C-alpha positions in Angstrom: 0.0 0.0 0.0 1.3 3.4 -0.9 -0.1 6.6 0.5 0.8 10.2 0.8 -0.4 12.6 3.4 -1.0 16.1 2.0 -1.3 18.7 4.8 -3.8 21.3 3.7 -4.0 23.8 6.5 -6.6 25.8 4.6 -5.1 29.2 4.9 -6.0 31.3 1.8 -2.4 32.0 1.0 -1.8 28.2 0.4 -5.0 27.4 -1.6 -3.2 27.6 -5.0 -0.5 25.2 -3.8 -3.1 22.7 -2.4 -5.1 22.8 -5.6 -1.9 22.1 -7.6 -1.6 18.8 -5.7 -5.3 17.9 -5.9 -4.8 15.2 -8.5 -3.2 12.9 -5.9 -5.9 13.4 -3.2 -8.2 10.3 -2.9 -9.4 10.7 0.6 -9.6 13.5 3.1 -9.0 13.5 6.8 -10.5 16.6 8.3 -9.2 17.4 11.8 -11.6 19.6 13.9 -10.9 20.9 17.3 -14.0 19.7 19.2 -13.9 22.9 21.4 -13.9 25.3 18.4 -15.8 23.5 15.7 -15.7 24.6 12.1 -13.4 27.5 11.6 -12.6 29.5 8.4 -9.8 27.2 7.4 -12.0 24.1 8.1 -14.6 25.4 5.6 -11.9 26.2 3.1 -10.5 22.6 3.4 -14.0 21.3 3.0 -14.5 23.1 -0.3 -11.2 21.7 -1.5 -12.3 18.3 -0.4 -15.5 18.5 -2.3 -13.5 19.3 -5.5 -11.0 16.5 -5.0 -12.5 13.4 -3.3 -15.7 11.5 -2.3 -14.2 10.1 0.9 -14.0 11.9 4.2 -13.0 11.0 7.7 -13.7 13.6 10.4 -11.4 13.6 13.3 -12.7 15.3 16.4 -9.6 16.3 18.3 -8.8 17.6 21.8 -11.5 15.6 23.6 -9.2 15.4 26.5 -9.8 19.1 27.1 -13.5 18.4 27.9 -14.3 17.5 31.5 -15.1 13.8 31.8 -18.6 14.3 33.0 -19.4 16.5 30.0 -17.4 14.6 27.4 -20.0 12.2 25.9 -22.7 14.8 25.6 -20.3 17.4 24.0 -19.0 14.8 21.5 -22.6 13.9 20.5 -23.6 17.6 20.2 -20.6 18.4 18.0 -21.3 15.3 15.8 -24.9 16.4 15.3 -23.8 19.9 14.4 -21.3 18.7 11.9 -23.6 16.2 10.4 -26.0 19.0 9.7 -23.2 21.0 8.0 -22.0 18.0 6.0 -25.6 17.1 4.9 -25.3 20.1 2.4 -22.1 18.7 0.9 -21.1 15.6 -0.9 -19.9 14.2 2.5 -23.4 13.6 3.9 -22.5 10.7 6.1 -18.8 11.0 7.2 -17.1 8.6 9.5 -16.1 10.2 12.8 -12.9 9.4 14.8 -12.7 10.7 18.4 -9.2 11.4 19.5 -6.9 13.4 21.7 -3.8 15.4 20.9 -2.4 14.7 24.4 0.4 12.2 24.8 0.2 10.0 27.9 -0.9 11.4 31.2 -4.1 11.3 33.2 -6.4 12.8 30.5 -5.5 10.2 27.9 -5.8 7.4 30.5 -9.3 8.7 31.4 -10.4 8.5 27.8 -9.2 4.9 27.5 -10.7 3.9 30.8 -14.1 5.4 29.8 -14.0 3.3 26.6 -12.7 0.2 28.3 -15.3 0.3 31.1 -18.1 0.9 28.5 -19.0 4.2 30.1 -19.6 5.6 26.7 -21.1 4.8 23.4 -17.7 4.7 21.8 -15.6 1.7 21.0 -12.1 1.2 19.7 -12.3 0.0 16.1 -10.2 -0.1 13.0 -11.4 1.8 10.0 -10.3 0.0 6.9 -10.1 1.8 3.5 -12.8 -0.5 2.1 -15.3 0.8 4.6 -14.9 4.4 3.5 
């Protein structure tokens, strides 16, 4: 398997460069800060994604920044919000991946423990290319 990751930060000054490499984009991984939601650069990347691919994975990042007792509710709220936005695009039913940018420590352990103890609706699962 050969793959290339193309970092498309979405800043308007880089749009021309990104479009120049569009012919190699087959899938898009859109990372969204769960605490900020869609920002200007997120929307710009989404437009580029609509031009270049039919496959999208949405990564909700920084869930470790949400207090444990609010986490599940906030994740579901953001997913609902994003699904509404994506319903008007070619990505009407994207796959969501919930993650944390934190490395190690108590916050990461608490996310793993929440999943392991079935205290959430989330499971650890592999997303294969064929399921996208």
